[in-house]
C-alpha positions, -999 to +999 in steps of 0.1 A: -153+197+691-184+177+682-203+167+650-239+165+640-236+148+606-247+113+597-216+091+600-231+059+585-232+024+599-195+018+597-188+048+618-214+042+645-188+045+674-176+078+659-211+092+656-219+081+692-188+098+705-197+131+688-233+128+702-218+122+737-197+154+734-229+174+727-247+158+756-217+164+779-216+200+767-252+206+778-247+188+812-215+207+819-231+240+811-259+233+836-235+223+863-208+249+858-230+279+850-233+287+888-195+292+887-198+316+858-182+291+834-196+289+799-195+256+780-202+253+743-194+229+715-182+236+680-193+212+653-170+217+623-179+205+589-153+196+562-121+214+572-089+216+552-061+200+572-030+180+562-049+148+570-081+158+550-060+169+521-041+136+521-073+117+521-087+138+493-056+131+472-060+093+478-097+094+469-089+114+437-063+089+427-086+059+434-114+075+413-090+086+385-098+123+390-076+153+392-072+167+427-089+200+416-119+180+403-122+162+437-119+195+455-147+209+434-168+179+441-163+183+478-172+220+477-203+214+456-218+193+485-216+223+508-242+251+504-215+279+507-194+259+481-163+258+502-146+237+529-136+253+562-101+266+568-088+260+603-092+298+608-130+295+604-131+272+634-107+295+653-130+325+646-159+307+664-136+299+694-125+335+696-161+347+695-172+322+722-143+333+744-152+370+740-174+392+762-200+392+734-207+355+742-210+359+780-246+347+781-241+318+757-237+284+772-248+248+766-250+253+728-235+235+699-225+255+669-222+242+633-193+258+615-198+239+582-209+262+554-245+252+558-239+214+554-259+203+584-286+229+591-302+229+626 
């Protein structure tokens, strides 16, 4: 799991770690391809999890907004107007593990509703 978004100055280490995962993915794909091993990275966008929902509730409270209003605000920043569900990430994992992806390696895939276009 990697990320391609801008993390901001306060998250420089986080951003660097995600960039390192993408670089490692490319290197591993080059080295492991001869052994018929595919290596790819998934770069998820905003994904609904217990932790992200808890953070959203705290932010809504801090800003004096209803949770539903904060959820709408989050969705409006995403071109497809919705956050990921964990199943959206799982669908990409399933595809990349399928025979249909047998010639795909060394790639990084955004699953983010269009938030960070490549």
